[in-house]
N, C-alpha and C positions, 0 to 999 in steps of 0.2 A: 504494500500500500504506500502510495506517495504521501508526503506530508499533507496534513489537513490545512485548509485555509483558516486563518485567524478571522473568523466571521465578524467578531465585534470590531476589530481594527478595520476591516474592509468597509463595514457599514458606517463607522465613524468617519473614515477618510472621505468616502463618497458622499455621505450625508452632510458633512461640513461644506463641501463644495456646492452641493445642491441647495442647502439652506443656510446661507451665510449670515443671516440675522439671528440664528439660533446657536446655542451651545450644544454640540453633539458629543456624547460621552457614554461610558459604560458604567460609571459609578457616580453617585451623588456625593456632594460634600456639604459642609455647613454654610456655604455661601449661596445656596440655591436661590433664595429670594432675590439676590442681586444678579442672577444669571438667567433670567427668564427672557424668552422661552428657552427651555431645555428639552432636547430629545435624547432619550436614553435607550440604548440597545443592550440587551443581555441575553447571552446564549443560555437556553434552558438545558440542564444536564440530561439530555435525551437525544434522539436522532439515530442515524444509522449511516452505513456506507456500503458500497458494493464490493468491498475487498480489493478493489483495484485503484480507483481514483475518485469516483463520484460520491460526494457526501450529502446527506440530508440533515440540515440543521433545523432546530426549533429555536426561534428567537422571539423574545418579548420586546415590544416597543412601547415606551411610555413617553408621553409629552406632558410637560409641566408648563403652565402659563398662569398669568395673573387673573384670568377670568375663564369661566366655563366655555363661553363662546370662542375665545381665542384658542383654548386647548382643543376643542372639537374641530375647529377650522384647520389648525396645524396637523392634528392627527389624521384628518382626511387627506391633506396634501401629502403627508408621509406615506399613507396607505397607497395613494395613487402612484407615487414614485416607486415604491417597493413592488407593486403588482403590475405596473405599466411600463416603467422605463428600465428597471433593473434586469428583468429576464432578457437573456440574449446579449447582455453587455459583458465586456471584458476589459481588463486593464493589464498592468504589468505583472500582477500576482494571482488574479483569480478570473474565472469565467463563470458567469451565472446562468443557470437554466431556469427551470420553472420556479415561480414564487407564488404561494397561495396563502390566503388568510385563513387560519384555523379559527380565530375569533376576530370579528370586525372591531374597529375602533369604537370604544365606548367609555363613559366615565368610570373611573376606578377611585375608590375611597383613598384619601390621604390624610394623615393626621394633622397637617398644617392647613388651617382654614384660610390662610393668606394666599393660597394658590390652588389651582385645580389641575387634576391629572386625568388624562385619557390614555387608554392603552389597548393593545391588540397583540395577538400571537401569530407568528408566521412560520411556514414551512418553506425553507430555502434550499434548493439544490444547487451545488456549485462544486468546482474542482480547481486545483491550482493550475496555473499556466505551465505548460511543459516546455 
């Protein structure tokens, strides 16, 4: 099996270019309220591979924004990018195949009432560039 793609790094790098007005990351820190909107991608400890090179990742996407409307709007934009533009794309390190939403973007509870969170879960097929 070839090396696996660092799916979080790929999504952060591509997401930062796609959404320059948002902070795109894999972990939250104590400065979140000062870094809105934020898009977070986290690989779920699941998925599979074909034993040769194609991997199936499960990834959670969360959007944090100052209002529910802003979080929903950005969540839908990220969803459109993931399911519309990412499939078939490639770069220096990864080639993306099918991307599907396992759960559609929707409000998720968050303990800080000063911001709002919208999230979804995606199934992403990709492999390293050879």
